C-alpha positions as semicolon CSV with decimal commas, in nm:
position;residue;x (nm);y (nm);z (nm)
1;X;0,000;0,000;0,000
2;X;0,119;0,352;-0,072
3;X;0,217;0,585;0,205
4;X;-0,055;0,842;0,268
5;X;0,155;1,135;0,153
6;X;0,216;0,975;-0,186
7;X;-0,150;1,020;-0,279
8;X;-0,043;1,368;-0,385
9;X;0,127;1,189;-0,675
10;X;-0,212;1,050;-0,781
11;X;-0,346;1,405;-0,807
12;X;-0,042;1,562;-0,970
13;X;-0,024;1,280;-1,227
14;X;-0,283;1,468;-1,434
15;X;-0,047;1,766;-1,473
16;X;0,062;1,673;-1,823
17;X;0,215;1,918;-2,068
18;X;0,095;1,888;-2,425
19;X;0,391;2,093;-2,546
20;X;0,638;2,356;-2,431
21;X;0,817;2,657;-2,573
22;X;1,119;2,825;-2,415
23;X;1,265;3,173;-2,419
24;X;1,573;3,355;-2,296
25;X;1,590;3,735;-2,263
26;X;1,896;3,949;-2,188
27;X;1,760;4,274;-2,048
28;X;1,971;4,578;-1,957
29;X;1,839;4,851;-1,730
30;X;1,626;5,043;-1,771
31;X;1,368;4,805;-1,916
32;X;1,002;4,709;-1,871
33;X;0,782;4,459;-2,055
34;X;0,409;4,394;-2,029
35;X;0,221;4,075;-2,116
36;X;-0,152;4,061;-2,177
37;X;-0,145;3,701;-2,059
38;X;-0,035;3,373;-2,210
39;X;-0,236;3,059;-2,296
40;X;-0,051;2,831;-2,059
41;X;0,161;2,801;-1,746
42;X;0,468;3,027;-1,739
43;X;0,775;2,933;-1,533
44;X;1,072;3,171;-1,509
45;X;1,413;3,188;-1,345
46;X;1,656;3,481;-1,358
47;X;2,025;3,555;-1,323
48;X;2,207;3,883;-1,283
49;X;2,026;4,180;-1,135
50;X;1,694;4,144;-0,946
51;X;1,378;4,265;-1,116
52;X;1,017;4,349;-1,034
53;X;0,715;4,141;-1,129
54;X;0,361;4,271;-1,093
55;X;0,063;4,051;-1,169
56;X;-0,254;4,239;-1,257
57;X;-0,440;4,329;-0,938
58;X;-0,155;4,225;-0,704
59;X;0,125;4,402;-0,522
60;X;0,462;4,388;-0,703
61;X;0,718;4,124;-0,606
62;X;1,096;4,165;-0,604
63;X;1,247;3,865;-0,781
64;X;1,604;3,779;-0,684
65;X;1,860;3,576;-0,886
66;X;1,778;3,205;-0,871
67;X;1,416;3,258;-0,761
68;X;1,148;3,065;-0,946
69;X;0,828;3,241;-1,045
70;X;0,524;3,059;-1,182
71;X;0,213;3,206;-1,341
72;X;-0,013;2,896;-1,325
73;X;-0,274;3,032;-1,565
74;X;-0,060;3,289;-1,744
75;X;-0,222;3,600;-1,594
76;X;-0,142;3,946;-1,739
77;X;0,172;4,088;-1,580
78;X;0,457;4,337;-1,598
79;X;0,827;4,266;-1,545
80;X;1,070;4,555;-1,511
81;X;1,400;4,680;-1,376
82;X;1,200;4,980;-1,253
83;X;0,819;4,983;-1,240
84;X;0,823;5,356;-1,312
85;X;0,928;5,272;-1,668
86;X;0,662;5,260;-1,940
87;X;0,646;4,893;-2,044
88;X;0,681;4,769;-2,400
89;X;0,440;4,490;-2,501
90;X;0,590;4,144;-2,517
91;X;0,395;4,098;-2,840
92;X;0,615;4,359;-3,006
93;X;0,929;4,170;-2,905
94;X;0,780;3,846;-3,035
95;X;0,692;4,002;-3,370
96;X;1,045;4,137;-3,401
97;X;1,252;3,842;-3,283
98;X;1,048;3,522;-3,322
99;X;1,189;3,271;-3,569
100;X;0,893;3,094;-3,725
101;X;0,606;2,965;-3,513
102;X;0,636;3,022;-3,142
103;X;0,590;2,657;-3,058
104;X;0,847;2,553;-3,316
105;X;1,152;2,755;-3,208
106;X;1,277;2,909;-2,883
107;X;1,259;3,287;-2,853
108;X;1,570;3,487;-2,769
109;X;1,631;3,862;-2,769
110;X;1,821;4,147;-2,604
111;X;1,649;4,466;-2,497
112;X;1,693;4,770;-2,276
113;X;1,939;5,046;-2,201
114;X;2,307;5,070;-2,108
115;X;2,271;4,953;-1,747
116;X;2,318;4,631;-1,554
117;X;2,191;4,305;-1,702
118;X;1,915;4,066;-1,601
119;X;1,881;3,737;-1,786
120;X;1,540;3,574;-1,768
121;X;1,492;3,216;-1,887
122;X;1,139;3,085;-1,918
123;X;0,928;2,794;-2,033
124;X;0,564;2,817;-2,135
125;X;0,373;2,493;-2,084
126;X;0,040;2,400;-2,238
127;X;-0,103;2,205;-1,944
128;X;-0,386;1,953;-1,982
129;X;-0,740;2,083;-1,930
130;X;-0,796;1,828;-1,651
131;X;-0,511;1,980;-1,452
132;X;-0,618;2,338;-1,526
133;X;-0,973;2,281;-1,404
134;X;-0,891;2,083;-1,090
135;X;-0,555;2,212;-0,967
136;X;-0,425;2,524;-1,138
137;X;-0,742;2,727;-1,093
138;X;-0,710;2,677;-0,715
139;X;-0,367;2,841;-0,708
140;X;-0,290;3,211;-0,666
141;X;-0,207;3,398;-0,989
142;X;0,161;3,400;-0,892
143;X;0,381;3,148;-0,712
144;X;0,716;3,295;-0,603
145;X;0,971;3,044;-0,475
146;X;1,287;3,208;-0,338
147;X;1,605;3,023;-0,433
148;X;1,678;2,946;-0,068
149;X;1,340;2,775;-0,022
150;X;1,330;2,557;-0,333
151;X;1,307;2,189;-0,242
152;X;1,518;1,991;-0,305
153;X;1,785;2,264;-0,296
154;X;1,876;2,394;-0,643
155;X;1,699;2,099;-0,808
156;X;1,420;2,305;-0,963
157;X;1,652;2,569;-1,106
158;X;1,890;2,302;-1,239
159;X;1,606;2,122;-1,417
160;X;1,473;2,443;-1,566
161;X;1,818;2,550;-1,679
162;X;1,875;2,212;-1,846
163;X;1,542;2,249;-2,025
164;X;1,628;2,597;-2,153
165;X;1,977;2,503;-2,272
166;X;1,855;2,187;-2,445
167;X;1,586;2,371;-2,636
168;X;1,814;2,661;-2,733
169;X;2,056;2,410;-2,881
170;X;1,762;2,238;-3,057
171;X;1,913;1,894;-3,012
172;X;1,715;1,605;-3,163
173;X;1,408;1,536;-2,951
174;X;1,415;1,874;-2,778
175;X;1,041;1,935;-2,820
176;X;0,947;1,615;-2,640
177;X;1,217;1,672;-2,380
178;X;1,087;2,024;-2,325
179;X;0,736;1,907;-2,250
180;X;0,849;1,626;-2,019
181;X;1,109;1,831;-1,832
182;X;0,855;2,112;-1,804
183;X;0,609;1,868;-1,646
184;X;0,872;1,759;-1,398
185;X;0,952;2,117;-1,298
186;X;0,581;2,191;-1,261
187;X;0,517;1,886;-1,043
188;X;0,805;1,984;-0,814
189;X;0,676;2,341;-0,795
190;X;0,327;2,222;-0,699
191;X;0,460;1,969;-0,451
192;X;0,678;2,239;-0,299
193;X;0,380;2,474;-0,274
194;X;0,136;2,231;-0,117
195;X;0,392;2,078;0,118
196;X;0,483;2,422;0,251
197;X;0,125;2,499;0,356
198;X;0,082;2,445;0,730
199;X;-0,294;2,485;0,702
200;X;-0,380;2,427;0,338
201;X;-0,681;2,613;0,208
202;X;-0,740;2,370;-0,078
203;X;-0,992;2,114;0,044
204;X;-0,856;1,827;-0,164
205;X;-0,513;1,885;-0,007
206;X;-0,665;1,850;0,338
207;X;-0,835;1,534;0,219
208;X;-0,505;1,386;0,104
209;X;-0,365;1,429;0,455
210;X;-0,622;1,180;0,588
211;X;-0,527;0,815;0,526
212;X;-0,882;0,691;0,473
213;X;-1,025;0,982;0,275
214;X;-0,717;0,989;0,054
215;X;-0,777;0,626;-0,049
216;X;-1,123;0,716;-0,177
217;X;-0,985;1,021;-0,357
218;X;-0,716;0,808;-0,519
219;X;-0,985;0,568;-0,641
220;X;-1,176;0,856;-0,801
221;X;-0,862;0,994;-0,966
222;X;-0,764;0,653;-1,094
223;X;-1,104;0,560;-1,239
224;X;-1,326;0,868;-1,280
225;X;-1,554;0,690;-1,530
226;X;-1,627;0,399;-1,295
227;X;-1,985;0,370;-1,170
228;X;-1,896;0,488;-0,821
229;X;-2,159;0,494;-0,550
230;X;-2,129;0,648;-0,207
231;X;-2,120;0,298;-0,060
232;X;-1,840;0,189;-0,292
233;X;-1,628;0,494;-0,211
234;X;-1,689;0,444;0,160
235;X;-1,564;0,090;0,110
236;X;-1,241;0,223;-0,042
237;X;-1,196;0,428;0,275
238;X;-1,294;0,135;0,500
239;X;-1,559;0,351;0,668
240;X;-1,933;0,344;0,713
241;X;-2,123;0,535;0,447
242;X;-2,254;0,807;0,682
243;X;-1,919;0,858;0,857
244;X;-1,735;0,870;0,525
245;X;-1,976;1,124;0,374
246;X;-1,951;1,347;0,679
247;X;-1,570;1,338;0,709
248;X;-1,515;1,377;0,334
249;X;-1,726;1,693;0,323
250;X;-1,563;1,832;0,638
251;X;-1,213;1,789;0,497
252;X;-1,259;1,842;0,126
253;X;-1,536;2,101;0,144
254;X;-1,780;1,917;-0,084
255;X;-1,956;1,584;-0,090
256;X;-1,787;1,273;-0,238
257;X;-2,029;1,269;-0,530
258;X;-1,973;1,640;-0,602
259;X;-1,599;1,578;-0,601
260;X;-1,649;1,284;-0,838
261;X;-1,852;1,505;-1,072
262;X;-1,577;1,769;-1,074
263;X;-1,317;1,510;-1,171
264;X;-1,538;1,367;-1,445
265;X;-1,617;1,706;-1,595
266;X;-1,254;1,819;-1,588
267;X;-1,160;1,495;-1,762
268;X;-1,436;1,560;-2,017
269;X;-1,308;1,915;-2,080
270;X;-0,967;1,773;-2,162
271;X;-1,118;1,525;-2,408
272;X;-1,331;1,796;-2,567
273;X;-1,021;2,008;-2,624
274;X;-0,859;1,703;-2,782
275;X;-1,144;1,682;-3,033
276;X;-1,287;1,344;-2,935
277;X;-1,649;1,269;-3,040
278;X;-1,908;1,371;-2,784
279;X;-2,066;1,027;-2,765
280;X;-1,728;0,872;-2,681
281;X;-1,659;1,133;-2,413
282;X;-1,998;1,076;-2,253
283;X;-1,936;0,701;-2,236
284;X;-1,584;0,738;-2,096
285;X;-1,710;0,975;-1,827
286;X;-1,965;0,722;-1,708
287;X;-2,283;0,863;-1,866
288;X;-2,544;0,645;-2,032
289;X;-2,632;0,898;-2,300
290;X;-2,485;1,198;-2,473
291;X;-2,785;1,410;-2,371
292;X;-2,747;1,338;-1,998
293;X;-2,376;1,414;-2,019
294;X;-2,438;1,740;-2,207
295;X;-2,678;1,863;-1,936
296;X;-2,429;1,777;-1,662
297;X;-2,143;1,948;-1,844
298;X;-2,345;2,266;-1,902
299;X;-2,436;2,283;-1,533
300;X;-2,067;2,246;-1,450
301;X;-1,913;2,512;-1,674
302;X;-2,205;2,713;-1,811
303;X;-2,154;2,601;-2,171
304;X;-2,281;2,299;-2,365
305;X;-2,001;2,059;-2,462
306;X;-2,004;2,152;-2,830
307;X;-1,985;2,523;-2,750
308;X;-1,696;2,458;-2,512
309;X;-1,521;2,261;-2,787
310;X;-1,577;2,539;-3,042
311;X;-1,439;2,798;-2,800
312;X;-1,130;2,587;-2,736
313;X;-1,069;2,555;-3,110
314;X;-1,122;2,929;-3,162
315;X;-0,874;3,015;-2,888
316;X;-0,618;2,782;-3,039
317;X;-0,665;2,938;-3,385
318;X;-0,646;3,289;-3,239
319;X;-0,318;3,205;-3,069
320;X;-0,180;3,038;-3,381
321;X;-0,264;3,351;-3,579
322;X;-0,036;3,553;-3,352
323;X;0,267;3,338;-3,430
């Protein structure tokens, strides 16, 4: 049997990167860049002089050399040597310096004035919809991990640096390596974040800390399409049905069946974005008919499945048009 703490692996296993693109910027003070947001998870590490990072609606953060910063859902932000500077759009730099499609080649450029240098290396990950809907949307817009607090020491920065250097060299297989190494960095970042929380706010994290509840959660994560009943899940936890239902809701913040629905719908969103037929998705998510599934999905996200799928395709085309 797994140790209780390892059930976090069952949750983080859905954090898969479909692809990755890297970038390296040499910036000399004074400089300032603004991003309107990116369609993925951005991870950055810097060397040289510290810089400022301000996520829209949040207080600015001073980023020191070796610190990791993560924008889980790519929120709009500004990075600058001095926030008093008027920022230049990242899009302008991309138009000027990108070599071909953004997901085909790394982006490198130099920008700024005559002052001291900051080098920022970054990787943009396209994370699976399942992970976005169940994990990333629970995180704050910015995760800032000081170099001294990264766990294991220096491991995260070393992995990210290896990823950047490999992609810049464009060695054979670098695209696949980029996605897989990016996943590994992301999993370590999330593990670091959740492990550091003394009193985690995320209900599913509290649930994972309980040996019995975590077994039921692992069963849901492992087989979301299974015809789970409350009694069956209570059996996984080796608890009575009433006791299990009460403790699950106390820890996780929602009922076992509501949690199961969330996992199924997030899984369905990922399949919709992948372009699978609706009837197949309904069956794999444990629904007897496409119509019943469509109603459940609309209640979950506010859009019918086909509309969600069209929107996902439109967003992908819109992003591709910017390359």
